[in-house]
N, C-alpha and C positions, 0 to 999 in steps of 0.2 A: 496449548500455550496461545495467545492475543495474534502473534504473527502469522502462527500456525494456522490461524480463523483467517485471516486475510488473505493467505495464501491460496487456501483452499479456496474462501471465496472468487479471489482471482481469478483462479483457474479454472471453474465453473462458469462464471460468467465470458472468459476471454473463449472458451470452448463454442459457447453460444452468439460470439459474437456480438457482446454486450459491453458497453463501456463502464468503466469503475473508478470513480475518483476520489480522493482523499485530499476534504477540505480542511480550509483551521486549525491545522496540528499546532501542538503549542512548540515554542524552540526545544526544549527537552526532550520531545516525544521524535520532533524532528530528527536529532542530533541521533538518536539509534538507529531510525531508518538509513541516516548518512553513515554510520560507520558499521550498518550490515549490507548495504550496497541496495538496501532496497528501494530508496530513494530515485534509482534506474529503473527501476518494475514498475512501478506504483506511478499513473499520472498526480502528482501531491499540487494540490491548487490553496492561494492563501484565504 
C-alpha cells in the first residue's frame, strides 16, 4: 500500500539519520494520517 511504502522510506531514512518531511497534504489525506496516528510519526508541514 501507499502507507506501507511511506513507512518503509521513513524507516530507511531514519536508520541513516536523514529527515523525512511530508508537505502540502490535502485535508482528506491528512485526516487519514490523523485516524491512523501517522501524523505523530511523520513530520507533516503545510
